[in-house]
C-alpha positions in Angstrom: 17.1 -35.0 -20.0 14.3 -37.1 -21.3 10.7 -36.7 -20.2 9.4 -40.1 -21.0 11.2 -42.1 -18.3 10.7 -42.1 -14.6 13.7 -41.6 -12.4 12.3 -43.2 -9.3 11.3 -46.9 -9.4 8.4 -46.3 -7.0 6.6 -44.1 -9.5 7.1 -46.5 -12.5 3.8 -48.4 -12.1 1.8 -45.2 -12.0 3.7 -43.8 -15.0 3.1 -47.0 -17.0 -0.6 -46.9 -16.2 -0.8 -43.3 -17.4 0.9 -44.3 -20.7 -1.8 -47.0 -21.1 -4.4 -44.2 -20.8 -2.9 -42.3 -23.8 -6.0 -42.5 -26.0 -8.3 -41.2 -23.2 -6.0 -38.3 -22.4 -5.7 -37.3 -26.1 -9.5 -37.6 -26.5 -10.2 -35.3 -23.6 -7.6 -32.8 -24.5 -8.8 -32.5 -28.1 -12.4 -32.3 -26.9 -11.6 -29.5 -24.6 -9.7 -27.6 -27.3 -12.3 -28.0 -30.0 -15.4 -27.0 -28.1 -16.3 -23.3 -29.0 -16.5 -20.7 -26.3 -19.9 -19.4 -27.2 -22.6 -19.0 -24.5 -25.7 -21.2 -24.7 -29.0 -20.9 -22.9 -29.9 -23.2 -20.1 -32.4 -26.0 -21.0 -35.4 -26.8 -18.9 -33.8 -30.1 -17.6 -30.5 -28.5 -16.7 -29.4 -28.8 -13.1 -28.9 -25.0 -13.0 -30.6 -22.1 -14.6 -27.4 -20.3 -15.8 -26.6 -19.4 -19.3 -23.1 -21.0 -19.6 -20.3 -21.1 -22.1 -20.7 -24.3 -24.2 -17.2 -25.3 -23.0 -18.4 -25.3 -19.3 -21.5 -27.4 -20.2 -19.4 -29.8 -22.3 -17.0 -30.1 -19.4 -19.8 -31.0 -16.9 -21.3 -33.6 -19.2 -18.0 -35.2 -20.0 -17.0 -35.2 -16.3 -20.1 -37.2 -15.4 -19.1 -39.7 -18.1 -15.7 -40.0 -16.5 -17.3 -41.2 -13.3 -17.2 -38.6 -10.5 -19.3 -39.1 -7.4 -21.0 -35.7 -7.7 -21.1 -33.0 -10.4 -22.6 -29.5 -10.0 -21.9 -25.9 -10.7 -21.5 -23.0 -8.2 -23.2 -19.6 -8.4 -20.6 -18.4 -10.9 -21.2 -21.4 -13.1 -17.9 -23.1 -12.4 -18.4 -26.9 -13.0 -17.3 -28.9 -10.0 -16.8 -32.6 -9.8 -16.3 -34.4 -6.5 -14.4 -37.7 -6.0 -15.3 -38.8 -2.5 -12.4 -39.6 -0.1 -12.4 -42.3 2.6 -12.1 -39.9 5.6 -14.9 -37.2 5.9 -12.8 -35.5 8.6 -10.1 -34.5 6.1 -10.6 -31.1 4.3 -10.9 -31.4 0.5 -8.1 -30.9 -2.0 -8.8 -28.7 -5.0 -7.4 -29.5 -8.5 -8.3 -26.6 -10.8 -7.9 -25.3 -14.3 -9.3 -22.3 -16.1 -11.6 -23.0 -19.1 -11.1 -19.8 -21.0 -8.3 -19.2 -23.5 -6.9 -16.1 -25.3 -8.9 -17.2 -28.4 -12.6 -16.3 -28.3 -13.6 -19.2 -30.6 -17.2 -18.6 -31.8 -17.2 -21.6 -34.2 -15.6 -25.0 -34.2 -11.8 -25.0 -34.0 -9.7 -28.0 -34.9 -6.7 -29.8 -33.5 -4.1 -31.7 -35.4 -2.9 -34.9 -33.7 0.3 -36.8 -34.7 2.1 -39.7 -33.0 4.1 -37.3 -30.9 2.2 -34.0 -30.6 -1.1 -32.2 -30.6 -1.5 -28.7 -32.2 -4.4 -26.3 -31.7 -5.4 -22.7 -30.6 -5.4 -22.2 -26.9 -4.0 -25.7 -26.3 -1.2 -24.8 -23.9 -3.2 -22.1 -22.2 -5.3 -23.9 -21.1 -7.2 -26.6 -23.0 -4.5 -29.2 -22.3 -5.1 -28.8 -18.5 -8.8 -29.0 -18.9 -8.4 -32.3 -20.7 -6.2 -33.6 -18.0 -8.7 -32.5 -15.3 -11.4 -34.5 -17.1 -9.1 -37.6 -17.1 -8.4 -37.6 -13.4 -11.2 -39.9 -12.3 -10.4 -42.8 -14.6 -6.6 -42.2 -14.0 -7.0 -42.5 -10.3 -9.0 -45.7 -10.6 -6.6 -47.2 -13.1 -3.6 -46.4 -10.8 -5.4 -47.8 -7.8 -5.2 -44.5 -5.9 -7.9 -43.7 -3.3 -7.5 -40.5 -1.3 -8.6 -39.8 2.2 -9.7 -36.2 1.3 -12.5 -35.4 -1.1 -10.9 -34.3 -4.4 -12.7 -31.3 -6.0 -12.2 -31.0 -9.8 -12.9 -27.3 -10.5 -13.1 -25.9 -14.0 -12.9 -22.1 -13.6 -15.2 -20.6 -16.2 -13.6 -17.1 -16.6 -10.1 -16.1 -15.5 -8.2 -14.2 -18.2 -8.1 -10.5 -19.1 -11.0 -8.4 -17.9 -12.5 -11.3 -16.1 -9.8 -10.6 -13.5 -9.9 -14.1 -12.1 -13.6 -13.7 -11.3 -14.4 -17.4 -11.3 -11.6 -18.3 -8.9 -12.6 -15.4 -6.6 -16.2 -16.6 -6.6 -15.3 -20.2 -5.9 -13.0 -19.3 -3.0 -15.4 -16.8 -1.4 -18.4 -19.1 -1.6 -16.8 -22.4 -0.5 -18.0 -23.2 3.0 -15.2 -24.7 5.1 -11.4 -25.2 5.0 -9.5 -26.4 1.9 -6.5 -28.6 2.5 -4.5 -27.4 -0.5 -5.1 -26.3 -4.1 -3.1 -27.3 -7.2 -3.7 -25.2 -10.3 -2.9 -26.8 -13.7 -1.4 -25.0 -16.7 -0.5 -26.6 -20.0 3.2 -25.6 -19.9 6.0 -25.8 -19.2 6.7 -29.1 -17.6 8.7 -28.3 -14.5 6.8 -25.1 -13.9 6.4 -24.5 -10.2 4.7 -21.3 -9.1 4.3 -20.9 -5.3 4.1 -17.1 -4.9 2.4 -14.2 -6.6 3.7 -10.7 -7.1 1.5 -7.7 -6.8 0.2 -6.9 -10.2 -2.1 -4.3 -11.9 -3.1 -4.4 -15.5 -4.0 -1.1 -17.1 -5.5 -0.1 -20.4 -5.1 3.5 -21.6 -7.4 4.6 -24.5 -6.5 7.8 -26.4 -9.2 9.4 -28.6 -8.1 12.3 -30.8 -11.3 12.7 -32.8 -12.7 16.2 -33.2 -15.8 15.2 -31.1 -13.6 15.6 -28.0 -12.7 19.2 -28.7 -14.7 22.2 -27.6 -16.1 24.5 -30.2 -13.3 27.0 -29.6 -10.6 24.3 -30.0 -12.1 23.1 -33.2 -11.9 26.6 -34.7 -8.3 26.9 -33.4 -7.0 24.4 -35.9 -6.2 21.6 -33.4 -6.4 19.0 -36.2 -4.4 16.0 -37.3 -3.4 14.9 -33.8 -2.2 11.3 -34.0 -3.5 9.2 -31.2 -0.6 6.7 -31.6 1.9 9.6 -31.0 -0.1 10.6 -28.0 0.2 7.0 -26.7 3.9 7.1 -27.5 4.4 10.2 -25.4 2.7 8.5 -22.5 5.0 5.5 -23.0 8.1 7.8 -23.0 7.1 9.4 -19.7 6.3 6.1 -18.1 9.7 4.8 -19.1 11.3 7.9 -17.4 9.8 6.8 -14.0 12.5 5.6 -11.6 11.8 2.1 -10.4 13.2 0.7 -7.2 15.4 -2.4 -7.2 14.1 -3.2 -3.8 11.2 -4.0 -3.7 11.8 -5.5 -7.1 9.5 -3.7 -9.5 8.9 -3.5 -13.2 6.5 -2.1 -15.8 5.7 -4.2 -18.8 4.4 -2.4 -22.0 2.4 -5.2 -23.6 0.2 -3.9 -26.4 -0.1 -0.7 -28.5 -2.8 -0.6 -31.2 -4.5 2.0 -33.3 -5.1 3.5 -36.8 -6.9 2.2 -39.9 -4.7 3.2 -42.8 -1.0 3.9 -43.5 -1.6 7.4 -44.7 -4.1 8.7 -42.1 -3.2 9.8 -38.6 -4.6 7.4 -36.0 -7.7 8.8 -34.4 -7.7 6.3 -31.6 -5.1 4.2 -29.9 -5.0 1.7 -27.0 -2.0 1.0 -24.8 -1.9 -2.0 -22.5 0.6 -2.4 -19.7 1.2 -4.2 -16.4 2.9 -3.1 -13.2 4.6 -5.9 -11.2 6.2 -5.6 -7.8 6.8 -7.7 -4.6 5.1 -4.7 -2.8 1.4 -3.9 -3.0 2.2 -0.3 -2.0 4.7 0.1 -4.9 2.1 -1.0 -7.4 -0.5 1.4 -6.0 2.0 4.3 -6.1 3.0 3.6 -9.7 -0.6 3.1 -10.8 -1.3 6.7 -9.6 1.9 8.0 -11.2 0.8 6.5 -14.6 -2.7 7.9 -14.1 -1.2 11.4 -13.6 1.0 11.0 -16.7 -1.9 10.0 -18.9 -4.0 12.8 -17.6 -1.4 15.5 -18.1 -0.7 14.3 -21.6 -4.4 14.5 -22.3 -4.6 18.1 -21.2 -1.4 19.1 -23.2 -2.5 17.4 -26.4 -6.2 18.2 -26.0 -7.3 14.6 -26.6 -9.6 12.4 -24.6 -7.7 9.8 -22.5 -9.5 7.1 -20.5 -7.6 5.0 -18.0 -9.1 1.6 -16.9 -7.8 -0.9 -14.4 -8.4 -4.3 -16.1 -7.3 -6.6 -13.3 -5.1 -6.8 -10.2 -3.9 -9.2 -7.6 -2.1 -8.7 -4.3 1.4 -10.0 -3.4 1.4 -13.4 -1.5 4.3 -15.6 -0.7 4.1 -18.5 1.7 7.9 -19.0 1.3 10.2 -21.5 -0.3 10.2 -23.7 2.9 6.4 -24.2 2.9 5.7 -28.0 3.1 3.6 -27.9 -0.1 6.4 -26.2 -2.1 8.9 -28.8 -0.7 6.5 -31.7 -1.7 6.0 -30.3 -5.2 9.8 -30.0 -5.7 10.3 -33.5 -4.3 7.9 -34.9 -6.9 9.7 -33.1 -9.7 13.1 -34.4 -8.5 11.7 -38.0 -8.4 10.5 -37.6 -12.0 13.9 -36.2 -13.1 12.5 -32.8 -14.0 14.3 -29.5 -13.3 12.0 -27.1 -11.5 11.2 -23.8 -13.2 10.3 -21.5 -10.2 8.7 -18.1 -10.6 5.8 -15.9 -9.7 2.3 -16.4 -11.2 -0.4 -13.7 -11.1 -3.2 -16.2 -11.8 -5.7 -18.3 -9.9 -2.8 -19.2 -7.6 -2.9 -15.6 -6.2 -6.6 -16.0 -5.3 -6.0 -19.2 -3.2 -2.9 -17.8 -1.5 -4.6 -14.5 -0.6 -7.4 -16.6 1.1 -4.8 -18.4 3.1 -5.1 -21.7 1.2 -1.8 -23.5 0.5 -1.5 -23.6 -3.3 0.9 -24.2 -6.2 0.6 -23.9 -10.0 2.3 -26.7 -12.0 2.9 -27.2 -15.7 2.0 -30.4 -17.5 3.8 -30.7 -20.8 6.6 -29.3 -23.0 5.5 -27.3 -26.0 5.9 -24.4 -28.3 4.0 -21.4 -29.7 2.2 -21.0 -26.4 -0.1 -18.2 -27.3 -0.5 -18.7 -31.0 -3.1 -20.6 -32.9 -0.3 -23.2 -33.7 0.3 -24.0 -30.0 1.9 -27.4 -29.9 2.3 -29.9 -27.0 4.6 -32.9 -26.8 2.6 -36.0 -25.9 5.5 -38.0 -24.3 6.2 -35.2 -21.8 2.5 -35.2 -20.9 2.8 -38.6 -19.2 5.4 -37.2 -16.9 3.3 -34.1 -16.2 0.3 -36.3 -15.3 2.4 -38.6 -13.1 3.5 -35.4 -11.3 -0.2 -34.5 -10.6 -1.1 -37.9 -9.2 1.9 -38.2 -7.0 1.5 -34.7 -5.7 -2.1 -35.4 -4.8 -1.0 -38.6 -3.0 1.6 -36.6 -1.0 -0.8 -33.8 -0.1 -3.3 -36.5 1.0 -0.6 -38.1 3.1 0.0 -34.9 5.0 3.1 -33.7 3.3 1.9 -30.1 3.1 0.1 -30.0 6.5 1.6 -27.3 8.7 
């Protein structure tokens, strides 16, 4: 199935206008990808007094160039652009993308652009979406689209890892008034449609087998040469022996294991990262405590220090497959000839759903090497992804997801 043609004749003019904005889209995507994530101090003439990541400041400045009606930042430092609607009685629609990537780029990074693709670190998660978010004001004007609702373009400053979706939580908690719907943008994959969130807890277990953690008596007892990686491995083995229910659907994902400095020396420290996923909040809480007990018991048995930290968590939320917003998003994909890729997302989506705000997460492009420095997106598929965004906004504004 091709991604550079539109199945429905009614969407063709919008699609063709997006193709004409190719250079603008590429420019904003590359800009978003190449701005380093360092924090810079506020200047005297800044509209706020926050020290913000350079990426957030660059987004705000570029968004004003793109022609929004208002541009500001909330208390968390999330840049927010407003495109005014024609009916002040309609609640606003949120279009959001997270600014941070898995790469903490302290210096300039560079993208490679060809006739068919763009390659760069953090591109698909999530600089591509940030570039599209910046392009929305001129795209709407070029396509002749004027919404009744205000459209809030929200760049979420910090979401990933230990940030625990902090920026999304701050935005939702501080926004005064109802929100009609939220659409969260991710770089890939085109067809991605997340409308529910499983319960999830992310845990890091740190093992320290250094002699400093032993009492004086233990040091004299010859408890030496303990390998922290083997301690972590024992914790993994016991975790894998836990019986997980099929209903509610539950799984434990062992994601990272690091430690040691040389091939021939037992590792003094090790770090184990894992996630617990379930459709049940109670099941996640129960397994979290079981894993805590396992780690603590291994620490006592091996006489090592073990620290257990909860990095992030979200609660389960599922508005249901029949929700009008879900149906609208699927209808748009069908009209574009794109097969939906439906699944759970423990991301900003979960924050909006938990607050009772109708929300979906959608993907914008096809690509490869998603979380590598060589992440690559396909340009032709991007046009379909952007057409999806504009058409979904129109249908939300027309009442397609109002219950």
